[in-house]
C-alpha positions as CSV (number, residue, x, y, z in Angstrom):
1,M,-7.1,-8.4,-2.6
2,K,-8.4,-9.9,0.6
3,L,-10.9,-8.0,2.8
4,F,-8.3,-7.7,5.6
5,E,-5.9,-6.0,3.1
6,I,-8.6,-3.6,1.9
7,I,-9.3,-2.6,5.5
8,Q,-5.5,-2.1,6.1
9,S,-5.3,0.0,3.0
10,M,-8.2,2.2,4.1
11,K,-6.7,2.6,7.6
12,I,-3.4,4.1,6.2
13,M,-5.0,6.0,3.4
14,P,-5.2,9.3,5.3
15,Q,-1.5,9.1,5.9
16,S,-0.9,8.2,2.3
17,R,-2.9,11.2,1.2
18,K,-0.9,13.5,3.5
19,H,2.3,12.1,2.0
20,L,1.1,12.6,-1.5
21,I,0.2,16.2,-0.8
22,W,3.6,16.8,0.7
23,V,5.5,15.3,-2.3
24,K,3.3,17.3,-4.7
25,S,4.3,20.5,-2.9
26,Q,8.0,19.5,-2.7
27,L,8.1,19.0,-6.5
28,E,7.8,22.8,-6.9
29,T,11.0,23.6,-5.0
30,V,13.1,20.4,-4.5
31,S,15.1,18.7,-7.2
32,Y,14.1,15.2,-8.3
33,D,17.4,13.7,-7.0
34,L,17.0,15.1,-3.5
35,L,13.3,14.2,-3.4
36,I,13.6,10.6,-4.6
37,N,16.2,9.8,-1.9
38,K,14.1,11.1,1.0
39,K,12.7,8.5,3.4
40,Y,9.1,8.6,4.4
41,E,7.5,6.1,6.7
42,L,3.9,5.7,7.5
43,L,3.0,4.5,10.9
44,V,2.5,0.9,9.7
45,N,3.7,-2.4,11.1
46,Q,4.6,-5.1,8.7
47,T,2.3,-4.8,5.8
48,S,2.3,-6.0,2.2
49,V,3.3,-4.1,-1.0
50,N,-0.3,-4.6,-2.2
51,V,-1.7,-2.8,0.8
52,I,0.6,0.2,0.4
53,V,0.0,0.4,-3.3
54,K,-3.8,0.4,-2.9
55,S,-3.6,2.9,-0.2
56,Y,-1.6,5.4,-2.3
57,F,-3.8,4.6,-5.4
58,W,-7.0,5.4,-3.5
59,A,-5.5,8.5,-1.7
60,S,-4.3,9.9,-5.1
61,R,-7.9,9.9,-6.3
62,L,-8.8,12.3,-3.4
63,I,-6.2,14.9,-4.5
64,Y,-6.9,17.3,-7.3
65,D,-4.4,17.0,-10.2
66,C,-2.3,14.3,-8.6
67,H,-0.5,12.9,-11.7
68,C,1.9,10.1,-12.0
69,L,5.1,11.9,-10.9
70,P,4.1,12.7,-7.3
71,R,2.2,9.4,-7.0
72,S,5.1,7.4,-8.1
73,I,7.7,9.3,-6.0
74,A,5.5,9.0,-2.8
75,L,5.0,5.3,-3.4
76,Y,8.7,4.8,-4.1
77,Q,9.7,6.7,-1.0
78,Q,7.4,4.7,1.2
79,L,8.3,1.3,-0.1
80,K,12.0,2.1,-0.1
81,S,11.7,3.3,3.5
82,L,10.2,-0.1,4.4
83,G,13.1,-1.9,2.8
84,F,11.4,-3.1,-0.4
85,D,13.8,-3.2,-3.4
86,V,11.8,-0.9,-5.8
87,K,12.8,1.1,-8.8
88,H,11.4,4.5,-9.9
89,K,11.1,4.7,-13.7
90,F,10.4,7.3,-16.3
91,G,9.4,6.5,-19.8
92,V,8.2,8.2,-23.1
93,N,5.7,6.7,-25.5
94,N,6.8,4.6,-28.4
95,S,4.3,6.1,-30.7
96,D,5.0,8.9,-33.2
97,E,1.5,10.3,-32.7
98,K,1.3,12.4,-29.6
99,F,4.1,12.8,-27.1
100,A,3.4,11.3,-23.7
101,A,5.6,10.6,-20.6
102,H,4.9,8.5,-17.6
103,A,6.5,7.7,-14.2
104,W,5.9,4.5,-12.2
105,V,7.4,2.2,-9.6
106,E,8.5,-1.4,-10.2
107,Y,8.9,-4.1,-7.7
108,Q,10.5,-7.4,-8.8
109,D,10.6,-6.1,-12.3
110,K,6.9,-5.6,-12.5
111,P,5.1,-2.2,-12.6
112,L,3.0,-1.6,-9.5
113,N,-0.6,-0.6,-10.1
114,E,-0.1,-0.3,-13.8
115,S,-1.2,-2.4,-16.8
116,E,0.9,-5.3,-17.9
117,D,1.6,-3.7,-21.3
118,L,3.1,-0.6,-19.8
119,K,6.6,-1.5,-20.9
120,K,5.4,-2.0,-24.5
121,K,3.9,1.5,-24.5
122,F,6.9,3.4,-23.0
123,T,10.6,3.4,-23.5
124,V,12.4,3.7,-20.2
125,L,14.6,6.9,-19.9
126,N,16.0,6.3,-16.5
127,Q,15.5,4.5,-13.3
128,S,16.4,5.2,-9.7
129,N,16.9,2.7,-7.0
130,G,18.1,5.3,-4.5
131,S,21.4,5.7,-2.9
């Protein structure tokens, strides 16, 4: 990531944090289907996917107990609102040991801000690309 992109990410991080807090609160009362299709736009002019992803990643670290579901929904809403063709995915682990589930966003069939072996660890249950 270039220095200019890091600065851009840091500039929009307060708005990303506000959005994450809002999504986290909405998860308590609003259904997934309604929430995933809501639009949310930061006050940003043309910026890259990497800048937005980093901003949400860093902002999520500033919020207590901000797990993958609100993180991924907020990121999905933002990128979708900006016209990026993203998909929201849920998966369960492939291991018989301890049950685990995870939610993430993919762009161009690649998970954003996730390890490359994510698809090996989880079986996808659904995906949403909005309506």
